[in-house]
C-alpha positions, 0 to 999 in steps of 0.5 A: 282053414287049418285048425289043430286041437290039443287034448292034454291028459297027464296020468298023475292027476292029484285032486281026482286020481285017474280022473281022465279015465274015470267014467262019467256017464257011460264013457271015461271023462276024456272021451267026452272031449274026444267026441267034441273034437270029432264032431267039430265042423272047424277042427281039422286035426286033433290029438291027445298028449299023454305020458300014460299008457292007460290014457293012451289006450282009452284015447285011441279006443275012442278015436284019437291020435296019441302023441306020447309025452316025455317025462319032463313034460309030465311033472306036476309043475310042467307049464302048458305051453311047452306041451303045446309046442311039443305037439306043434312040432309033431304036426310039423306043419303050422295050422291057421288056428290052435285050440286047447281042449282040457278034458276036465270040462266035459260039458263043452260041445262041438258047437262051442268049439266051432263058435269060438274058432269062428269068433277068433277068425271073424274078429282077427283077435290074437286069441279067444278064451271061454268064460262064464259070467260070475254072479254070487262069487263076484269079487266084490263079495270077497275079502283078504286077511290083513292082521287077522281082519277081513278087508274087502278085495274090491269095493262093493256098491253101497246099495249091495244090490246084485244088479249094480255089480259090474259084470265080471267073467271067469275063465272056465278052462273049456276052450283056448283058441289062438293063432300059433304065432302067439304061442311061438313068439310070446309063450302064451295062449292069451294075447293082448287082443283076447275076446271072450266066448261066453258059455252058460254056467251049466257047461262051464264046470271045470273038474278039479276035485271029488266034489266037482266030479260028483256035480258033473255026474249029477249034471250028466244024469239030468241032462 
């Protein structure tokens, strides 16, 4: 079984400047994802796609093959699919499964990767996406504004008890696993038959801003 993984790491991050090479614990942020890919029992090949010299040097220092990304695939509004297809073209051969590993979710483990790939393989699904169960930030406790007034986003049980809320799940960005044909034919990572890989909230932090990074540092200290 051939499983290829891609670690996308653009240099122009905005929410946390230079976040991919910023230290989290004793290693740069991207090194945590590289380590998970290296320890995975299912990933057969992986690389880091970047447009940035420093990120490339750090990724190589921690053992990742690096694919240099052209400027047109490194803009703020560049979709992920063209970046993935660029990597698949570089590999030339088609894997059985493809896995996207974003470096902004450093708590994801090699065991998480392997379990997600195994779920994809065993179920015959189009794709597997890592999620965590939403509790306090449930959509029934959210509102939209209409003419300056709060309106419920979704109906809440009359009892307002948390135990009566329908279970909902949020993508945590840690793992997207799919069949390459889904990418090539439909330009998506999430197919009509998508299965969830459930992760605990403690490993589901996706770093978008400085507060997230501070929380990641806290989790690292107490691990």
